C-alpha positions as CSV (number, residue, x, y, z in Angstrom):
1,M,-0.4,16.6,-43.9
2,T,0.3,14.7,-47.1
3,A,-1.4,11.5,-48.3
4,G,1.8,9.6,-47.6
5,E,2.0,10.9,-44.0
6,R,-1.7,9.8,-43.5
7,E,-1.0,6.4,-44.9
8,E,2.1,5.9,-42.6
9,K,-0.1,6.8,-39.6
10,I,-2.7,4.2,-40.6
11,R,0.1,1.6,-41.2
12,L,1.4,2.4,-37.7
13,W,-2.1,1.8,-36.2
14,F,-2.5,-1.5,-38.0
15,G,1.0,-2.5,-37.0
16,M,0.3,-1.8,-33.4
17,W,-2.5,-4.4,-33.6
18,R,-0.4,-7.0,-35.3
19,K,2.3,-6.5,-32.6
20,G,-0.1,-6.1,-29.7
21,T,1.9,-3.1,-28.5
22,D,0.9,0.6,-28.0
23,E,3.4,2.7,-30.0
24,G,1.7,6.0,-29.4
25,I,-2.1,5.7,-29.5
26,E,-2.7,8.9,-27.6
27,A,-0.5,10.8,-30.1
28,L,-2.1,9.2,-33.1
29,F,-5.7,9.9,-32.0
30,A,-7.2,13.3,-31.0
31,P,-8.1,13.6,-27.3
32,D,-11.8,13.6,-28.3
33,A,-11.6,11.1,-31.1
34,V,-14.4,8.7,-31.9
35,Y,-13.7,5.1,-33.0
36,I,-16.6,2.9,-34.2
37,E,-16.1,-0.8,-34.8
38,S,-18.0,-2.5,-37.7
39,W,-20.0,-4.6,-35.3
40,G,-21.2,-1.9,-33.0
41,P,-18.8,-0.9,-30.1
42,E,-17.9,2.8,-30.0
43,Y,-15.1,4.4,-28.1
44,H,-14.9,8.1,-27.2
45,G,-11.5,9.7,-26.6
46,S,-7.9,8.6,-27.1
47,A,-7.7,7.3,-23.5
48,A,-10.7,5.0,-24.1
49,I,-9.2,3.8,-27.4
50,R,-6.0,3.1,-25.6
51,H,-7.8,1.2,-22.8
52,W,-9.8,-0.9,-25.4
53,F,-6.6,-1.7,-27.3
54,A,-4.7,-2.8,-24.1
55,E,-7.7,-4.8,-22.7
56,W,-8.5,-6.5,-26.1
57,N,-4.9,-7.6,-26.4
58,T,-5.2,-9.6,-23.2
59,R,-7.8,-11.8,-24.9
60,G,-6.7,-12.2,-28.5
61,K,-4.1,-11.7,-31.2
62,V,-4.4,-10.0,-34.6
63,L,-2.9,-12.3,-37.1
64,V,-3.5,-10.3,-40.3
65,W,-4.4,-6.7,-41.0
66,D,-3.3,-6.1,-44.5
67,I,-3.9,-2.9,-46.4
68,K,-5.2,-3.3,-50.0
69,Q,-5.5,0.4,-51.0
70,F,-6.0,4.0,-49.8
71,F,-8.3,6.8,-51.1
72,H,-7.9,10.4,-50.0
73,K,-10.3,13.3,-50.3
74,G,-10.0,16.5,-48.3
75,D,-9.6,15.7,-44.6
76,Q,-10.6,12.1,-45.1
77,T,-8.9,8.8,-45.9
78,C,-10.5,5.5,-46.8
79,V,-8.4,2.4,-46.4
80,E,-9.5,-1.1,-47.7
81,W,-8.1,-4.0,-45.8
82,R,-8.2,-7.7,-44.9
83,F,-8.4,-8.8,-41.2
84,R,-8.0,-12.0,-39.2
85,N,-7.7,-12.6,-35.5
86,A,-7.6,-15.5,-33.0
87,M,-9.2,-15.1,-29.6
88,D,-7.8,-17.0,-26.6
89,N,-11.1,-19.0,-26.4
90,G,-10.3,-20.5,-29.8
91,R,-12.6,-18.4,-31.9
92,V,-11.1,-17.1,-35.2
93,E,-12.6,-14.2,-37.1
94,A,-11.7,-13.2,-40.6
95,F,-13.3,-10.5,-42.8
96,E,-12.6,-7.7,-45.2
97,G,-13.4,-4.1,-44.6
98,I,-13.0,-0.4,-45.1
99,S,-12.2,2.3,-42.5
100,L,-13.2,5.9,-43.0
101,V,-10.7,8.1,-41.3
102,V,-11.3,11.8,-40.6
103,W,-8.2,13.9,-39.7
104,D,-8.1,16.9,-37.4
105,S,-6.0,20.0,-38.2
106,A,-3.1,18.7,-36.1
107,G,-2.8,15.5,-38.3
108,R,-4.5,13.2,-35.7
109,I,-7.3,10.8,-36.2
110,A,-10.5,12.6,-35.1
111,R,-12.9,9.8,-36.2
112,L,-12.4,6.3,-37.5
113,Q,-15.4,4.2,-38.6
114,E,-15.0,0.6,-39.8
115,F,-17.3,-1.2,-42.3
116,G,-17.0,-5.0,-42.4
117,C,-17.7,-7.5,-45.2
118,N,-18.0,-11.3,-44.7
119,Q,-15.4,-13.3,-46.6
120,D,-17.7,-16.3,-46.7
121,R,-19.6,-15.2,-49.8
122,Y,-21.8,-17.2,-52.2
123,D,-24.3,-16.8,-55.0
124,P,-27.9,-17.5,-53.8
125,Y,-29.0,-17.9,-57.5
126,A,-26.3,-20.4,-58.5
127,H,-28.9,-23.3,-58.6
128,G,-31.8,-21.5,-60.3
129,P,-34.1,-18.5,-60.3
130,E,-35.2,-18.9,-56.6
131,P,-32.6,-17.8,-54.1
132,R,-31.1,-20.3,-51.7
133,F,-29.7,-18.6,-48.7
134,R,-27.5,-20.3,-46.1
135,G,-29.2,-21.1,-42.9
136,T,-26.5,-19.6,-40.8
137,G,-28.1,-16.2,-40.3
138,A,-26.4,-12.8,-40.7
139,A,-22.8,-12.3,-39.6
140,W,-22.2,-10.1,-36.6
141,F,-21.5,-7.1,-38.7
């Protein structure tokens, strides 16, 4: 499978989230695929990934999931992205991240692991040699 074909599959996955519609999850992911979200949840198998997708979309909407760039090496692809969602309870989440995708020999996603980065960044040394950390605590990821 070419790098371009891999990128199209990842674009399809991100597009499904933006639309809130399953356009072939079980064909995109290997039957025994593992999906790890940046904040802890882990799903095993394409059927579980499909269930999570369907259930999550009853509670929220992905507003933005934009791709910045791709990197490819062997059977792996890294994709850098920006993400924003709005949950039905009014909570909005926005962060940047990278997904590490491992492909199987049939061109399906065998493993996808997300790594998140808070967009609300600051310099703790901006006001002198002693750090000043915000009192908000660590983000969920």
